[in-house]
N, C-alpha and C positions, 0 to 999 in steps of 0.2 A: 411578405406583403407589409408586415408590421414595420420592418425596416424601411421600405420604400416610403410609407406613409410619413414616418418619422423624418426621412431625409428630405422629401418634397416639402413637408411643413417647415422644416429648418432653412431650406434653401431659399424658398420663397418668402421667408419671413427675415430676411437679413436686414432690411431697412425698416425697422418697427418704428412707426409714429405713434406718440402716445398723446392723448388729449389730457389736458390739465385743467384742474378746479382749483383755484385759490381762494380760501376763505380770509378775508381782510379783517381788520380790526373793527370797522364799522358793520360786520356781519354780512358784506355783499360777497357773491359769488361770481365774479365775471366768467362767462362761458365761452367756449371755443377758443381755448387758449393752447398755445404751443410753447414749451419751454426752449428758448433760443440759446441762452447762456447762463451759466452760473458764475456770478462775480464774487469779489471779496465779502461783500455785505448785502448783496441784492440779487435779485433774479430778473433777467431780461426775458419778457415773453412776447409772443405776436399773437394778434387777435385774428389771424387769417388761416386760409389753408396753407399747410407747410410747402405745398409745391409752388406757391407765389410769395415767397418771403420777402418781398420788397416793400411791403406797406407797413401798417401801423405796429409799432412796438411800444411796450410800457415797461418801465422799470420798477419793480416793487423792492422797497427796502424791507430787510429782515424785521424791522420794527413795526411794519404794516401786516405782516403775515401771521396767521394763527396756524393754518393748516394748508398743505397742498396735497391734492389727490391726482393720481395719474391712472389711466385706463387705455389699454391697447386699443388702437383706433383701425377699424375696417379689416380684421382678419378672421371673423368669426365664420362668415360664410364659406370663405375659402378652406380653413381648416376642418370645418364640418363636412365639406365635400370630399375632402382628401381623406380623411379618417373614416367617415361613414362608407364612402366608395370601396376603400381597399379592404376593410375589415368585412364589408358585405360580401365582396367577392371571395375573400378567403375563407369565409364561413361556408358559402355556396360551394366552393370547391371541395372543402373538407367534407361536407355533408354528402356530396355526390360520390366522392371517393370511398365513402363507407359501404356503398352497395345497399341492394335490397335485404330487408329482414326476412329471415327464414322461420317461418312458424309451422313447422311440420306436425307437432303434437296438439295443436289447437288450443293451447293454454296461454297463449300470448294476449296481453292486454292492449298493447299498442304495436302495429305492424305498419312499417312506413317503406314506401318505395323509395329508391335513390333521389328521384326528383324531388319527392317530399320532403326528405332529409335536407336536400340543397336548399329548399325554399325555407324550411324552419332555421337551419343554421345560417343562411344568408341574412335572413331578418334579425336573428339575435345579433350577428356581426355588425349588421347596419345601425341597430339600436346602441351598441356598445360604441362603435366608433362615432356616432353622432354626439353621444354624450362627452366623449373625449375631446371632440372638437369644440362643443359648447361651453362646458363647465368652466375651464380656466379663463375664457373671455368674459365672464359675467363679473368678475371681481374687480374692485379698484383698490389700489394701493394708497393708503393716507401717510403722509410724512408731517408730523407735528413740529411747528417751529415756535409756537406760543410767543412770539415776539421777543426771543431770546437769542443772543448772538451766539453763546455756548451751543445751544441746540442746532441753529443754523450752521455753525462751524462744523459740528459733528457729523451732520447730514448732507454735506457737500457732495461726497463721493456717490451717496445713494441718488441725490438729485441729478448727478451727471449722467446716470444710467438712462434717465428719461429725457436727455436733451436731444433736440432735432439735430440731426447731422446733415 
C-alpha cells in the first residue's frame, strides 16, 4: 500500500507547477507569478495561470530582486487523499488481520474485537497518511539573490527546477 501511494503521488505529480513570490528592491511582492524562463541576468515571469501562458510577462533583472520564493501549487488535496486513504486502508487491513483478543484469564485491561482493531488502526493510518500528504506542501522555498549577480549566477540551476514547462 505504501508503495502504491508513493507511486500514485509521483506519477500524478509529474508536471508540478510552482507559484512564485518575488521580493523587489522597493519591498513589493507581486502575487500569482510563475517562473517562465531563467535568462543570463534576469527572470521572465508570467502573471497568470500556467495553463494560459499567452498573456502578461514581465522580466525582472537580478539587480531588482532581493529574494524569490516558490511553493508547490495545487497538490495538497490530491496527495492528502492518496496518502490518507491508502494508509487508512492498510491500517484497517492490518488491524482486521490481527483477529480478536483472547482474554480467558480475566486479567486483560483492553480487549478488542477484530472490527475494533481495524477501526483503531485504520484511523491511525488515516491520520499518519494525512500528515504525510499535508506537511511537505506547507513550506515555501526561498532563494536569496540580494541584487547580486554572483548569487544570481550561483542559483540559476536551483531556479530552473521551479521553471514552468
